[in-house]
Each structure stands twice: as C-alpha cells, then as structure tokens.
TIDRENVO-198324 format. One line per 2 residues: number of its first residue (from 1); their letters; for each residue x, y, z of C-alpha. Coordinates in Angstrom, 1 decimal. Layout:
REM residues N
NUM = a = X/Y/Z | ...
REM end
This chain:
REM residues 556
1 = ma = 0.2/-0.2/-0.1 | 2.7/2.2/0.9
3 = ns = 4.0/2.2/-2.7 | 1.1/3.9/-4.1
5 = ll = 2.1/6.7/-1.9 | 5.5/7.1/-3.1
7 = tg = 4.1/6.7/-7.0 | 2.4/9.6/-6.1
9 = is = 5.1/11.7/-4.8 | 7.2/10.7/-7.4
11 = gl = 4.6/12.3/-9.9 | 4.2/15.3/-8.0
13 = rg = 7.7/15.8/-7.6 | 8.4/15.3/-11.4
15 = hq = 5.4/17.8/-12.7 | 6.2/20.3/-10.1
17 = km = 9.7/20.3/-11.9 | 7.7/20.6/-15.5
19 = le = 6.1/23.6/-14.2 | 9.5/24.9/-13.1
21 = vv = 10.6/24.2/-16.7 | 7.6/26.0/-18.1
23 = gn = 8.1/28.5/-15.9 | 11.5/29.5/-16.8
25 = nl = 10.6/29.2/-20.5 | 7.8/32.1/-19.8
27 = an = 9.8/34.4/-17.7 | 12.4/34.1/-20.5
29 = ln = 9.8/34.9/-23.3 | 11.6/38.1/-24.1
31 = tt = 15.4/36.9/-23.4 | 17.9/37.4/-26.1
33 = sf = 18.7/34.1/-28.0 | 16.7/32.5/-25.3
35 = ka = 16.3/28.7/-26.3 | 13.5/27.4/-24.6
37 = sr = 13.4/24.0/-22.7 | 11.2/21.0/-22.6
39 = vl = 10.7/18.3/-19.8 | 10.9/14.4/-20.5
41 = fs = 9.7/11.6/-18.0 | 10.9/8.2/-17.9
43 = dl = 9.0/5.3/-15.7 | 11.2/4.3/-12.4
45 = my = 12.1/0.1/-11.5 | 9.4/-2.2/-11.5
47 = ev = 8.3/-4.7/-8.5 | 8.0/-8.0/-10.3
49 = qr = 5.2/-9.9/-8.5 | 5.4/-13.0/-10.6
51 = ga = 8.4/-14.4/-13.3 | 7.5/-15.1/-17.3
53 = ss = 7.7/-18.8/-17.9 | 8.1/-20.6/-21.0
55 = ss = 5.5/-22.8/-22.7 | 5.5/-26.6/-22.2
57 = sg = 4.9/-28.2/-25.8 | 1.6/-29.3/-26.0
59 = lm = 0.7/-29.0/-22.3 | 0.8/-25.2/-21.5
61 = as = 1.6/-21.8/-22.8 | 3.7/-19.2/-21.7
63 = vn = 2.9/-17.4/-18.6 | 3.7/-13.3/-18.8
65 = av = 5.6/-11.8/-15.9 | 3.2/-9.5/-13.2
67 = qi = 5.1/-6.0/-12.9 | 4.3/-2.8/-11.2
69 = gt = 5.5/0.1/-11.3 | 7.0/2.6/-8.3
71 = gs = 6.4/5.6/-10.2 | 8.0/8.2/-12.6
73 = rl = 11.2/10.2/-12.6 | 12.4/13.2/-14.7
75 = sq = 15.0/11.8/-17.4 | 15.8/14.9/-19.3
77 = va = 15.2/18.7/-19.8 | 16.0/18.9/-23.0
79 = kd = 16.9/22.6/-24.6 | 15.1/23.4/-28.2
81 = fq = 18.1/25.1/-30.4 | 16.0/26.0/-33.1
83 = qg = 16.6/29.8/-34.6 | 14.4/32.3/-32.6
85 = nl = 13.1/35.6/-34.8 | 15.9/37.6/-36.3
87 = ea = 14.8/41.3/-35.2 | 16.9/44.7/-36.4
89 = sg = 18.4/47.0/-34.2 | 20.1/49.3/-36.0
91 = kp = 23.4/49.0/-33.8 | 26.6/47.7/-35.9
93 = ld = 27.8/45.5/-33.3 | 24.6/43.9/-32.6
95 = la = 24.8/40.5/-34.4 | 23.0/37.6/-34.8
97 = id = 23.8/34.0/-36.2 | 21.7/33.2/-39.4
99 = gs = 21.8/29.6/-39.1 | 23.9/27.6/-36.3
101 = gf = 26.6/28.5/-34.2 | 27.8/29.9/-31.1
103 = fv = 29.8/33.1/-30.6 | 32.8/32.4/-28.9
105 = tk = 34.0/34.7/-25.7 | 36.3/34.7/-22.9
107 = sg = 36.4/35.3/-19.2 | 39.7/35.0/-17.6
109 = nn = 40.9/31.5/-19.0 | 37.3/30.4/-18.9
111 = my = 35.7/29.9/-22.1 | 32.1/30.4/-22.6
113 = ft = 29.7/30.4/-25.6 | 26.5/32.4/-26.4
115 = ra = 24.1/33.2/-29.4 | 23.5/36.6/-28.0
117 = ga = 25.2/39.1/-30.0 | 24.5/42.3/-28.2
119 = fs = 28.2/43.2/-28.1 | 30.2/47.0/-28.2
121 = ld = 33.2/48.3/-26.7 | 34.8/48.4/-23.6
123 = qq = 36.7/51.2/-22.4 | 40.2/50.1/-24.0
125 = gf = 38.8/49.6/-27.5 | 38.2/45.8/-27.0
127 = ls = 34.8/44.3/-28.3 | 32.6/42.6/-25.4
129 = dp = 29.6/41.9/-23.5 | 28.7/44.7/-21.5
131 = at = 26.6/42.6/-19.5 | 29.5/40.3/-18.6
133 = gn = 32.3/41.7/-19.4 | 33.0/38.6/-21.4
135 = lv = 35.6/39.3/-24.3 | 34.7/38.5/-28.0
137 = qr = 37.3/36.3/-29.6 | 38.7/36.4/-33.2
139 = fg = 39.8/33.6/-35.5 | 43.0/33.7/-37.8
141 = tl = 45.2/36.2/-38.8 | 43.3/38.8/-40.5
143 = ge = 44.3/42.6/-39.2 | 47.6/41.6/-38.1
145 = pd = 50.8/43.3/-39.4 | 51.4/42.2/-42.8
147 = gi = 54.0/45.2/-43.2 | 51.8/47.0/-46.0
149 = np = 48.3/47.4/-44.6 | 47.6/49.7/-41.1
151 = sf = 46.7/47.1/-38.5 | 45.4/47.0/-35.1
153 = qt = 45.5/43.8/-33.7 | 48.3/41.9/-31.8
155 = sg = 49.8/38.8/-33.2 | 48.7/35.8/-30.5
157 = dp = 46.1/37.9/-28.9 | 42.6/36.5/-30.1
159 = rv = 40.9/39.4/-28.6 | 39.0/41.9/-31.0
161 = yi = 40.8/45.7/-30.9 | 38.5/48.1/-32.2
163 = pv = 40.1/51.7/-31.6 | 37.0/54.0/-32.8
165 = ga = 39.0/57.3/-32.9 | 42.5/56.3/-33.6
167 = si = 44.7/58.3/-35.8 | 45.9/56.4/-39.2
169 = ag = 49.2/57.5/-40.8 | 48.9/58.1/-44.8
171 = kp = 50.5/56.0/-47.0 | 52.5/56.8/-49.8
173 = tq = 51.4/55.2/-53.6 | 53.8/52.2/-54.7
175 = qi = 51.2/50.5/-56.9 | 49.4/51.9/-59.7
177 = tl = 46.7/49.2/-61.3 | 45.2/49.7/-64.8
179 = sg = 42.3/48.1/-65.5 | 39.8/48.5/-68.5
181 = nl = 40.0/49.4/-72.1 | 41.7/50.4/-74.3
183 = ss = 39.5/50.5/-77.9 | 41.2/48.2/-80.6
185 = la = 39.1/50.6/-83.0 | 41.1/53.6/-81.9
187 = ig = 43.7/54.8/-84.9 | 47.5/55.3/-84.7
189 = pv = 49.4/58.3/-85.5 | 48.8/59.6/-89.6
191 = sq = 51.5/61.3/-91.8 | 49.8/63.9/-93.9
193 = ri = 49.5/63.1/-97.6 | 48.5/65.0/-100.4
195 = st = 48.2/64.6/-104.4 | 47.9/66.2/-107.7
197 = aa = 44.0/65.9/-108.5 | 44.9/64.6/-111.8
199 = sf = 47.4/61.9/-113.0 | 50.0/63.0/-115.7
201 = qe = 49.6/60.9/-118.9 | 51.5/60.3/-122.0
203 = gg = 49.7/59.2/-124.8 | 47.3/57.9/-123.0
205 = sp = 49.1/56.1/-120.2 | 50.6/57.0/-117.2
207 = as = 53.6/59.0/-117.2 | 56.8/57.9/-115.9
209 = lt = 59.9/60.0/-114.1 | 61.9/60.0/-117.5
211 = tk = 58.6/61.6/-119.3 | 59.7/64.9/-120.7
213 = lt = 57.4/67.7/-119.7 | 56.7/68.1/-123.2
215 = sl = 55.8/65.0/-124.0 | 52.8/65.4/-121.3
217 = dg = 49.4/64.7/-122.5 | 47.6/68.4/-123.3
219 = ys = 51.1/70.1/-123.9 | 50.8/72.8/-126.1
221 = gn = 54.1/72.9/-127.5 | 54.9/76.6/-126.3
223 = yl = 57.8/76.0/-123.7 | 60.9/77.8/-124.5
225 = vg = 64.4/77.8/-122.8 | 64.0/79.9/-119.6
227 = dk = 60.8/79.1/-119.2 | 60.0/78.3/-115.0
229 = ie = 57.3/76.5/-113.2 | 56.7/78.1/-109.8
231 = in = 56.6/76.3/-106.7 | 54.6/77.5/-103.8
233 = gq = 52.7/75.8/-101.0 | 53.7/75.4/-97.2
235 = kk = 55.8/72.5/-95.4 | 54.9/70.8/-92.8
237 = dg = 55.8/73.4/-90.8 | 53.7/75.9/-92.0
239 = ts = 57.1/77.5/-93.6 | 57.4/78.4/-97.2
241 = pd = 59.5/75.9/-99.5 | 63.0/76.0/-100.1
243 = vi = 63.1/76.2/-103.5 | 60.6/78.5/-105.3
245 = el = 61.2/77.5/-109.5 | 62.2/75.1/-111.8
247 = ti = 63.9/76.1/-115.2 | 62.6/74.4/-117.7
249 = dp = 64.9/73.2/-121.0 | 62.1/72.0/-123.4
251 = at = 64.1/69.3/-125.1 | 65.5/67.8/-121.7
253 = tt = 63.5/68.5/-118.5 | 61.9/65.7/-117.2
255 = lg = 59.0/64.6/-114.8 | 61.5/63.3/-112.6
257 = dl = 63.2/66.5/-112.9 | 60.0/68.3/-111.2
259 = ia = 59.9/65.4/-108.5 | 63.3/65.6/-107.7
261 = tl = 63.0/69.4/-106.9 | 59.6/69.3/-105.0
263 = nt = 61.6/66.7/-102.8 | 64.6/69.9/-102.5
265 = af = 61.5/72.2/-101.9 | 60.0/70.4/-99.0
267 = pg = 63.0/68.5/-97.3 | 60.3/67.4/-94.4
269 = st = 58.0/65.0/-96.7 | 59.2/62.8/-99.6
271 = vq = 57.7/63.2/-103.1 | 56.8/60.3/-105.7
273 = ld = 55.3/59.7/-108.8 | 52.7/56.7/-108.0
275 = an = 52.0/54.1/-110.9 | 48.8/55.8/-111.8
277 = gt = 50.7/58.8/-112.8 | 49.8/61.1/-110.0
279 = iv = 52.5/63.0/-107.8 | 52.2/62.0/-104.2
281 = at = 53.6/63.7/-101.2 | 53.9/62.2/-97.6
283 = dn = 54.9/63.6/-94.6 | 58.0/62.0/-93.2
285 = tp = 57.1/61.8/-89.6 | 53.3/61.9/-88.3
287 = gp = 51.3/64.4/-87.3 | 49.4/67.4/-87.3
289 = sm = 50.5/69.2/-91.0 | 50.3/72.2/-92.9
291 = ln = 52.0/70.2/-96.0 | 50.5/71.9/-99.1
293 = ii = 51.7/72.4/-102.8 | 50.9/74.6/-105.6
295 = lr = 52.6/74.3/-109.1 | 51.9/77.0/-111.5
297 = dk = 53.5/78.3/-114.9 | 55.4/81.8/-113.9
299 = lg = 53.8/84.5/-115.3 | 55.8/85.6/-118.6
301 = ns = 56.0/82.0/-119.4 | 56.2/81.1/-123.9
303 = gs = 54.1/78.1/-123.0 | 50.7/77.9/-121.8
305 = ne = 49.3/77.2/-118.0 | 50.1/73.7/-118.3
307 = fd = 50.3/73.1/-114.8 | 47.6/75.3/-113.0
309 = sh = 45.3/72.4/-114.1 | 47.4/70.1/-111.9
311 = kf = 46.1/71.3/-108.2 | 47.2/69.3/-104.9
313 = ik = 44.4/67.8/-102.6 | 44.7/66.1/-99.2
315 = rd = 44.2/62.5/-99.1 | 45.2/61.9/-95.6
317 = ig = 44.9/64.5/-93.2 | 48.0/64.5/-90.7
319 = kv = 47.3/63.8/-87.0 | 48.8/62.5/-84.2
321 = gd = 47.5/59.1/-82.6 | 44.2/58.5/-80.6
323 = kv = 44.6/59.5/-77.2 | 42.5/58.3/-73.7
325 = lr = 43.2/60.7/-71.2 | 42.6/59.8/-67.3
327 = tt = 43.2/61.6/-64.3 | 44.3/60.1/-61.0
329 = el = 45.5/61.2/-57.2 | 48.5/60.1/-56.1
331 = fd = 49.8/60.4/-52.3 | 53.4/61.3/-51.2
333 = ss = 55.2/60.0/-48.5 | 53.1/62.2/-46.2
335 = ga = 50.1/61.2/-47.3 | 49.3/64.3/-49.3
337 = ph = 47.3/64.0/-52.5 | 48.6/65.1/-55.9
339 = si = 47.3/64.9/-59.2 | 48.8/63.1/-62.0
341 = sl = 47.5/62.5/-65.9 | 48.0/59.4/-67.4
343 = ef = 48.1/60.0/-70.9 | 47.4/56.5/-73.6
345 = tk = 48.2/57.4/-77.6 | 47.9/54.9/-80.1
347 = qa = 51.4/54.0/-82.1 | 51.5/53.1/-85.8
349 = dg = 52.6/49.5/-85.1 | 49.4/48.9/-82.9
351 = aw = 51.2/49.5/-79.2 | 50.3/52.1/-77.0
353 = nm = 52.4/54.6/-75.1 | 51.4/55.8/-71.8
355 = na = 53.0/59.5/-70.1 | 52.6/60.9/-67.0
357 = si = 52.4/64.4/-66.2 | 52.3/66.6/-63.0
359 = aa = 51.5/70.2/-62.6 | 54.7/72.4/-62.3
361 = dd = 53.6/73.5/-58.5 | 52.8/70.0/-57.7
363 = gt = 56.1/68.0/-58.2 | 58.2/67.4/-61.1
365 = ml = 57.8/64.0/-63.2 | 61.4/62.3/-63.7
367 = dg = 60.2/59.1/-65.5 | 56.5/59.4/-67.0
369 = ev = 56.7/57.2/-69.6 | 55.5/53.5/-70.4
371 = ng = 55.9/52.7/-74.1 | 54.9/49.5/-76.1
373 = lt = 52.2/48.3/-74.3 | 51.1/45.5/-76.5
375 = fl = 48.0/43.5/-76.9 | 47.6/40.1/-78.6
377 = dd = 44.7/39.7/-81.2 | 42.1/38.4/-79.1
379 = gt = 42.7/41.5/-76.9 | 44.1/40.2/-74.0
381 = fa = 47.1/41.8/-72.2 | 50.9/40.9/-73.6
383 = qv = 53.3/42.9/-72.2 | 54.8/46.3/-71.7
385 = ag = 58.1/46.3/-74.1 | 59.8/49.4/-72.7
387 = ig = 63.1/49.4/-70.7 | 64.6/51.9/-68.3
389 = ig = 62.9/55.2/-69.2 | 59.9/53.8/-70.5
391 = da = 59.4/50.5/-68.6 | 56.3/50.0/-66.4
393 = ki = 57.3/52.3/-63.6 | 56.9/56.1/-63.3
395 = ev = 59.2/58.4/-60.8 | 58.3/61.7/-59.6
397 = kf = 59.4/64.4/-57.2 | 56.7/65.4/-55.4
399 = ag = 56.4/69.1/-53.7 | 57.7/69.6/-50.5
401 = qs = 59.6/66.2/-50.7 | 63.5/65.6/-50.4
403 = ss = 63.4/62.4/-52.5 | 61.6/60.7/-55.6
405 = qs = 59.3/58.2/-55.4 | 59.2/55.4/-57.6
407 = md = 55.6/53.5/-58.4 | 55.1/50.4/-60.1
409 = lt = 52.2/50.3/-62.8 | 50.1/47.1/-63.3
411 = fg = 48.6/46.5/-66.5 | 47.3/42.7/-65.5
413 = ep = 48.1/39.1/-66.2 | 49.7/38.7/-69.7
415 = gt = 47.2/36.6/-71.8 | 44.2/37.7/-69.6
417 = it = 41.9/40.5/-69.7 | 42.0/41.1/-65.4
419 = gl = 43.5/44.0/-66.1 | 43.7/45.9/-68.9
421 = gq = 42.8/45.0/-72.5 | 42.3/46.0/-76.2
423 = lg = 38.9/45.1/-77.3 | 36.4/46.5/-80.1
425 = sa = 34.4/49.0/-77.9 | 34.6/52.1/-76.4
427 = sa = 37.7/52.8/-74.5 | 37.4/53.1/-70.6
429 = ve = 40.6/53.3/-68.3 | 39.7/52.9/-64.6
431 = vs = 43.4/53.9/-62.4 | 43.5/52.6/-58.7
433 = qd = 46.3/53.0/-56.2 | 47.5/51.7/-52.7
435 = gf = 48.0/55.2/-51.3 | 45.8/57.2/-48.9
437 = ap = 45.5/60.0/-47.1 | 46.1/60.1/-42.9
439 = ge = 42.6/59.9/-41.5 | 41.1/58.5/-38.1
441 = ls = 39.0/54.9/-37.7 | 35.7/56.6/-37.4
443 = dv = 33.2/53.4/-37.9 | 33.2/50.0/-38.1
445 = ni = 31.4/47.2/-40.4 | 30.6/43.7/-40.0
447 = da = 30.3/41.2/-42.8 | 28.2/38.2/-43.2
449 = dg = 31.4/35.8/-42.8 | 32.6/37.9/-39.5
451 = kv = 35.3/39.9/-41.0 | 35.4/43.0/-39.0
453 = fg = 36.1/46.2/-40.8 | 37.2/49.4/-39.2
455 = lg = 35.7/52.5/-42.0 | 38.5/55.6/-42.2
457 = sn = 37.7/59.2/-42.5 | 39.6/59.2/-45.6
459 = gl = 37.7/56.1/-46.9 | 39.7/53.4/-46.0
461 = qi = 38.3/49.9/-45.1 | 40.9/48.3/-42.7
463 = am = 40.4/44.4/-41.7 | 40.0/44.2/-38.2
465 = gq = 40.2/40.5/-37.7 | 37.3/37.5/-38.3
467 = la = 35.2/36.6/-35.5 | 35.4/33.1/-34.3
469 = ia = 32.6/31.0/-34.3 | 32.4/27.5/-32.7
471 = sf = 30.1/24.6/-33.6 | 29.3/21.3/-31.1
473 = rn = 28.7/18.0/-32.3 | 25.9/17.7/-29.8
475 = nd = 24.6/21.0/-28.9 | 22.0/19.5/-26.3
477 = gl = 24.9/18.6/-24.4 | 25.9/22.2/-23.5
479 = vs = 25.7/23.2/-19.9 | 23.6/26.5/-19.3
481 = tg = 25.7/28.9/-17.0 | 23.3/32.1/-17.2
483 = gn = 23.9/35.2/-19.1 | 22.9/33.6/-22.1
485 = yf = 25.8/31.3/-22.3 | 27.3/28.5/-22.4
487 = qa = 30.0/25.8/-21.5 | 30.9/23.2/-23.1
489 = sl = 30.8/19.3/-21.5 | 31.9/16.0/-22.0
491 = as = 28.6/15.4/-23.5 | 28.7/18.5/-26.0
493 = gd = 32.3/17.6/-27.0 | 35.3/19.9/-27.7
495 = pe = 33.9/23.5/-29.5 | 34.8/23.4/-33.4
497 = vg = 36.0/26.8/-33.6 | 36.3/28.5/-36.9
499 = ta = 34.7/31.4/-39.1 | 30.7/31.8/-40.0
501 = lt = 29.7/30.4/-43.7 | 32.4/27.6/-42.9
503 = gs = 31.5/24.2/-42.4 | 28.2/24.0/-40.6
505 = rg = 28.6/27.5/-39.4 | 25.4/30.2/-40.3
507 = al = 25.7/33.6/-41.5 | 26.3/36.7/-39.4
509 = rs = 23.6/39.5/-39.4 | 25.2/43.0/-38.2
511 = gq = 22.4/45.4/-37.1 | 20.1/42.5/-35.7
513 = le = 19.7/40.1/-32.4 | 18.2/36.6/-32.1
515 = gs = 15.2/37.0/-29.9 | 14.2/33.9/-28.0
517 = nv = 12.3/30.6/-29.3 | 9.8/30.3/-26.8
519 = dl = 6.3/29.2/-28.3 | 3.8/31.3/-26.0
521 = al = 0.7/29.0/-27.1 | 2.9/25.6/-26.6
523 = ef = 3.9/26.6/-23.1 | 0.5/27.6/-22.2
525 = tr = -0.6/23.9/-23.1 | 2.1/22.4/-21.2
527 = li = 1.6/24.4/-18.6 | -2.3/22.9/-18.6
529 = ia = -0.7/19.5/-18.7 | 1.7/19.9/-15.9
531 = qr = -1.2/21.2/-13.9 | -3.3/18.2/-14.8
533 = gf = -0.8/16.1/-14.1 | 0.3/17.3/-10.5
535 = sa = -3.6/17.2/-9.6 | -3.9/13.6/-10.9
537 = na = -1.1/12.1/-9.0 | -2.3/14.4/-5.9
539 = rt = -5.6/12.5/-6.2 | -3.5/9.4/-5.9
541 = it = -2.2/9.9/-2.8 | -5.7/11.4/-1.3
543 = vt = -7.5/8.0/-2.2 | -4.5/5.7/-0.9
545 = dr = -5.0/8.0/2.4 | -8.9/6.7/2.6
547 = vl = -7.7/3.3/2.1 | -5.4/3.3/4.9
549 = ee = -7.6/4.9/6.9 | -10.2/2.5/6.2
551 = lt = -7.3/-0.3/7.0 | -7.1/1.3/10.4
553 = ni = -10.4/1.5/11.2 | -11.2/-2.2/10.9
555 = ir = -9.4/-2.8/14.1 | -11.4/-0.4/16.1
REM end
C-alpha cells in the first residue's frame, strides 16, 4: 500500500519540475537568443509480482510476468536549439547568427559560448559583452601586421581591438593598377598625304619619271628655254618651300626633274610619282601638318598654263594617334594627395604609349613614360616592351618631398583581361592605387562571414579581424551557465572553432539580434498539462490515504 503513496509523490515531484521548466521558459519569453527547454519523463523500476515462464510443448502456454511500477522520474530537460526570429536593432555591433553556431567569448581563462550578440566596445576598445565583461574572440590572422596595410590587432592576442577615433597614418602610393579597355578601333598616328587631283599622262598612259614635260598629254608646245614653273605652298611646319622655281629646258626637263625639285623644296616630306602617274607627297613623320604644294606656270612664260590644272588635294590629314586621358590621385610619403594625368596614345605599330604628367607646382616628373604597351589579337594583355625610361614604372619628385618616389604600374596578367585589355568597344580606363591620406578610425562594419572592417575618415577600409564561431557535435550537451551563456561539457564534445559560412556555421547579420524561441501557445498548453498531471498524482495520494484510513478503522 505504501508504494502507491511513493508513486504519487514521484509524479508530484516530476510535474513540479515540469512547472518550473515551463515557468522558466515563460520568464524568458523576451530574453535575447533564449532557447526553450522541455521536460521528458521516464518510468522507474518495477516490482515483479510473478516472473515470466516459457511454454511446455503441448501441455501449457507461456506465462507473462506481473510487474507493478513504482512511479516516474525526470529523465531529460532538453533545450530546443531552433533559431529564434531575427530582430533589427540598427546597431552595427549587434550581431545575430543566421544558422547554427555560437560566438566565442572568454572571461579570464574560461571559455563561454553564446548566441546573444549584443556586443559593444569597452573602455580600451575591445569588443565585449557589456552585460558580463566577456571578451569576444577572433579567429585567424586577419587584421594582424602584414607590413603593407594598417593594422590594430596583436599577433597571438585573440581579442578584437577596435580603437574608434585612432589615427591612421597616410601611405605613399607604391602600386598603380590599370584596368578597363583601350579600344582596338583607335587609330595610330597619320602622316599627311597630298596628291595631284589628276594624273600625268603620256600617250594616254600614266607618265613615268623619264617623261619629258613637253611629252605630257595636253602640252601645247610653247615652252622655251628659260621658262619656269613656280613652286609655292607650305612645308609641314607652315614655312615656305626652300626652292621656289624649276627652270625648264623643253628638250631635257622631265617629270623626274620636277619631283626631285619638289623633294628639295619640301625636305620634311617625300614626293613620289605613283603607278597611276599621280604626284604624291607624304610627310616623313606623322602628326598635324600644314603641308601643301601649289604648281603654276610662271607669269611671262612662253608656254601655256600647263600646271595650273594640276592642283594638289589632301588625301590623309596628318594627326597624332588617338588618345585616352585619365586623371588619378596619388599620395606622397606624408600622405598628401597629388593629381597626375595619364595619357595613352595609339602608335603606328598598334602598340600604346603612356605618358604621365604633373602640374609644375605639384611636383616634377622624372620618368613618366611607359612604352610598348601591347595586346594579343584577342584583346588580352601581352607585355610592356619598354625598358629603362619607358618601362612599367614612373618616378616623380613631389613638391615638399626631399626624395623622389618610384611607383610600379600593373596592367594585368599576360594572356588575360584581368587588368587592361584591347577590345572592339569604346575606351574606358580605370585607375586605382594603394596609397591613402591620413585619417582616423570612424566606424565599423561586420560582414556576413564575420570579417570586421574599420572605416576610416579617409575612405580607407581596414581589416580588424574575423570573429570566431564555434560549433558542437551535440548542442544538447552544453551546460547553461546563465547570462545567455553555455560551456562545453563531456557530452557536448570540444568546440570546433572556425568562421561564419564555413562548415555547418551560419552567417552573421550585423544590426540584428536573435529573439527567444519560446512558443507562447505551446508553453500555455504544457502549463495546463503539468497542472493536470500534478492534480492527478495528488489524487493518487489522497485515495491511498483514505484506503489506509479504512484499513486502520478495521480494528476499532
């Protein structure tokens, strides 16, 4: 009879614990990242009234055991690690894990894990939990000194140091990277070319250099010894021709004599007779030109105006190669900015030359040339052919600096268009460089993979580290320590620490916090179930008490 009392008591104890767990869930309905718990019961040992027996072949069947239970017990209080709703807070240091994983924090020598990412900076600038003082841990070497970029983390120290307001020293430009496109449709330099509008004929066929002037078709036969052809016009530079007359001997003067005289009169150009009998004059060097030739019979000649009808017209207008101009800002050793212009010019051989220039009051360009920038037929970058002055470096002495500054130019990987290419579209060149002006750390940004970046007032983005995220093989084995924290146990296994978005770890959401995953309707239902269970077990004790009372009344 006493067993029924003890059985009822075990039920009371168990349902009391269930009420406590449900009450705790409801109390933490609005606790950041809280994980609700549930109670699981199991039965206790059994009192065997009769053992089981096997059957006897053909004589008796098997007999089942008779067992009477002795109550129930609390077997598990299991946490539900399903993710709660993410709620926007607007604070960049508020973090939520979208997926599995735990933030790693440290207090003294003890490691604690949490999903509540309501972090802030302490008075020394370290990322921490202001509710407990636990210091948030980072993973890897991101943000540690690399000899190139500004850094604030200390090698071997896993804390995250974000000294907002700290000064950032300027950095001189050492590398200039060019990308984009130099159009394959661009035209290289052109030499001015002029020619007679009509060809010279002899007997209906193109004349040759040995053709006498008096043998040309259309000659009227009136030239006498001493008659002259006037040579007028302009040389490439706009000056008058060096020879202004050709004296004619009707018996010997040829078209070749005229062309030889024109070559003497215009030394910067080459005058030839082409296969069609047309006189063609071409500048020896490309570029803008004022080249023009005018031939006429001198006033007073005995002959007719034979050459007045052979006017020179422009066939190709002299010009330099097509240009692409870009201006960029570079930084000297003090971090002061300087504006430099980069001019790309298409060459006659299809290559490009680049020339860098700087305003006189801003500095002196000591080496601003990059020559022989070539591309393959498919538009991919080939090489920079220039050496010495003309290689892929420029050197400038900035105003206010005692020494010159050399900078390397990068055009991309040969055989690729990772940098600069030459395609059949419009030219569009982008210039970037690795220097920056002085500033101060003004803000912080955290990416989905946990990388922390400091934002400088000079526009610089500085890597400050990457947050450590832990995962466990058995989250249910974690031990709750209060304050939204857990510690590892033998049941949970050792933490597997890495970064967000790796392994099974979720993504970080900056400016958001994870809410409690308590289901209010479910908890109210469990509350009713716990109450009914408690009442039912209390009824067992009450009935047993009355039965015992009746038993004691038998002897009265």
